[in-house]
C-alpha positions as semicolon CSV with decimal commas, in nm:
position;residue;x (nm);y (nm);z (nm)
1;M;7,370;10,143;11,337
2;D;7,204;10,329;11,047
3;I;7,407;10,507;10,785
4;P;7,348;10,882;10,708
5;T;7,098;10,973;10,434
6;L;7,244;11,170;10,142
7;I;7,060;11,498;10,091
8;S;7,275;11,643;9,816
9;S;7,594;11,583;9,621
10;E;7,772;11,824;9,395
11;I;8,109;11,794;9,205
12;V;8,305;12,097;9,310
13;Y;8,634;12,008;9,134
14;D;8,724;11,785;8,857
15;S;9,086;11,755;8,743
16;G;8,989;11,565;8,434
17;R;9,281;11,321;8,524
18;R;9,270;11,126;8,839
19;I;9,047;11,307;9,092
20;R;8,719;11,477;9,151
21;V;8,598;11,638;9,467
22;R;8,242;11,605;9,580
23;H;8,068;11,824;9,833
24;E;7,789;11,632;10,012
25;R;7,527;11,713;10,265
26;M;7,399;11,428;10,480
27;K;7,150;11,376;10,753
28;M;7,284;11,166;11,032
29;P;7,083;10,909;11,205
30;D;7,025;11,140;11,499
31;G;6,883;11,411;11,264
32;L;7,198;11,636;11,255
33;V;7,279;11,770;10,906
34;V;7,658;11,764;10,822
35;D;7,864;11,857;10,517
36;R;8,148;11,639;10,388
37;D;8,395;11,660;10,110
38;V;8,498;11,355;9,935
39;I;8,792;11,296;9,696
40;E;8,706;11,042;9,436
41;H;8,996;10,835;9,293
42;T;8,982;10,554;9,037
43;G;9,196;10,317;9,260
44;V;9,538;10,194;9,283
45;V;9,735;9,872;9,286
46;G;10,051;9,777;9,478
47;M;10,280;9,507;9,385
48;V;10,511;9,281;9,608
49;P;10,764;9,174;9,335
50;V;10,938;8,862;9,477
51;Q;11,250;8,737;9,306
52;D;11,351;8,378;9,275
53;D;11,583;8,418;9,581
54;S;11,284;8,553;9,779
55;S;11,406;8,912;9,788
56;I;11,161;9,195;9,718
57;L;11,207;9,469;9,451
58;L;11,138;9,811;9,593
59;V;11,145;10,148;9,422
60;T;11,268;10,488;9,541
61;Q;11,092;10,788;9,383
62;Y;10,995;11,144;9,462
63;R;10,645;11,175;9,620
64;H;10,527;11,539;9,598
65;G;10,267;11,499;9,878
66;A;10,540;11,381;10,119
67;G;10,794;11,627;9,982
68;E;11,072;11,360;9,965
69;R;11,192;11,042;9,789
70;L;11,028;10,738;9,952
71;L;11,134;10,376;9,942
72;E;10,824;10,178;9,851
73;L;10,664;9,895;9,668
74;P;10,591;9,965;9,303
75;A;10,244;10,081;9,237
76;G;10,012;10,247;8,993
77;T;9,677;10,393;8,915
78;I;9,408;10,177;8,763
79;D;9,308;10,299;8,416
80;P;8,935;10,339;8,332
81;G;8,803;9,989;8,234
82;E;9,110;9,812;8,343
83;E;9,098;9,527;8,607
84;P;9,332;9,566;8,905
85;R;9,529;9,255;8,813
86;E;9,601;9,398;8,457
87;T;9,712;9,718;8,625
88;A;9,960;9,524;8,839
89;I;10,114;9,346;8,543
90;R;10,136;9,671;8,332
91;E;10,278;9,879;8,616
92;L;10,539;9,613;8,713
93;R;10,672;9,639;8,358
94;E;10,661;10,015;8,365
95;E;10,833;10,068;8,694
96;V;11,078;9,787;8,746
97;G;11,114;9,624;8,399
98;F;10,980;9,279;8,494
99;A;10,681;9,072;8,376
100;P;10,543;8,841;8,639
101;G;10,463;8,471;8,554
102;K;10,240;8,443;8,862
103;V;10,016;8,713;9,014
104;D;9,819;8,646;9,339
105;H;9,583;8,889;9,522
106;L;9,694;8,981;9,869
107;G;9,373;9,168;9,960
108;G;9,317;9,537;9,966
109;F;9,229;9,843;10,184
110;Y;9,109;10,196;10,175
111;A;9,383;10,456;10,185
112;A;9,191;10,714;10,387
113;P;8,823;10,632;10,406
114;G;8,722;10,944;10,593
115;S;8,770;11,158;10,289
116;L;8,896;10,950;9,998
117;T;8,727;10,677;9,781
118;E;9,073;10,531;9,677
119;Y;9,085;10,155;9,722
120;L;9,422;9,990;9,698
121;D;9,457;9,631;9,578
122;L;9,785;9,439;9,666
123;F;9,926;9,160;9,456
124;V;10,230;8,944;9,502
125;C;10,410;8,900;9,174
126;R;10,641;8,603;9,126
127;E;10,831;8,406;8,853
128;L;10,966;8,742;8,730
129;R;11,127;8,762;8,392
130;P;11,294;9,067;8,241
131;S;11,063;9,286;8,033
132;R;11,112;9,612;7,852
133;L;11,127;9,893;8,105
134;E;10,864;10,157;7,999
135;L;10,915;10,444;8,250
136;D;10,676;10,746;8,220
137;P;10,880;11,046;8,116
138;S;10,791;11,210;8,442
139;E;10,908;10,924;8,658
140;D;11,258;10,907;8,824
141;I;11,278;10,560;8,982
142;E;11,560;10,371;9,139
143;V;11,504;10,003;9,183
144;S;11,658;9,804;9,467
145;S;11,630;9,454;9,612
146;Q;11,582;9,385;9,975
147;T;11,547;9,053;10,176
148;M;11,244;9,015;10,399
149;P;11,444;9,074;10,713
150;E;11,584;9,388;10,558
151;C;11,232;9,499;10,460
152;L;11,110;9,440;10,816
153;A;11,401;9,624;10,968
154;L;11,342;9,914;10,725
155;I;10,982;9,931;10,837
156;G;11,085;9,909;11,206
157;D;11,335;10,195;11,183
158;G;11,100;10,422;10,997
159;T;11,283;10,416;10,669
160;I;10,978;10,275;10,494
161;K;10,695;10,508;10,578
162;D;10,446;10,445;10,296
163;A;10,128;10,262;10,418
164;K;10,084;10,039;10,101
165;T;10,443;9,925;10,134
166;I;10,419;9,851;10,500
167;I;10,093;9,659;10,459
168;G;10,207;9,477;10,147
169;I;10,534;9,360;10,296
170;L;10,357;9,259;10,623
171;R;10,079;9,069;10,429
172;W;10,343;8,891;10,219
173;A;10,544;8,802;10,523
174;R;10,239;8,646;10,688
175;A;10,124;8,476;10,367
176;S;10,466;8,326;10,288
177;S;10,529;8,194;10,635
178;Q;10,209;7,984;10,641
């Protein structure tokens, strides 16, 4: 199938921080003209920090979009010019106070491709060693450790409801069982 032809694109909002919103007009393959709004985002990484005993470090923090504190994998926004792997290493230090000795890519995914450009890269981080915790002043994070069976049970009972966490844990469960 053909993809739509872009007729026009205009930035209608620019936060100057993490997002911009584009309003676009497109001509569909059948000739229909449609308008779409797209939220541009620089990208995110999520980390599956695995301790020597195979347990996984999770964080609980307030997420304003959800209006509640969520149990999730540590994650962070990619800074301009930064490679996703570098972001994973930096964010792991900042959020849980560990530096990984080994970082492997677990793939990635689009968060909401119908309206958002955000792509999320997942990394498993192992051989963890304590590092200086560098929390952002606005972050209120609690760190906990869960075994894989506990993580899977928390996904199953709906306690873990964050997509990157569900995907990251399931991808790591699959990769580590092979």
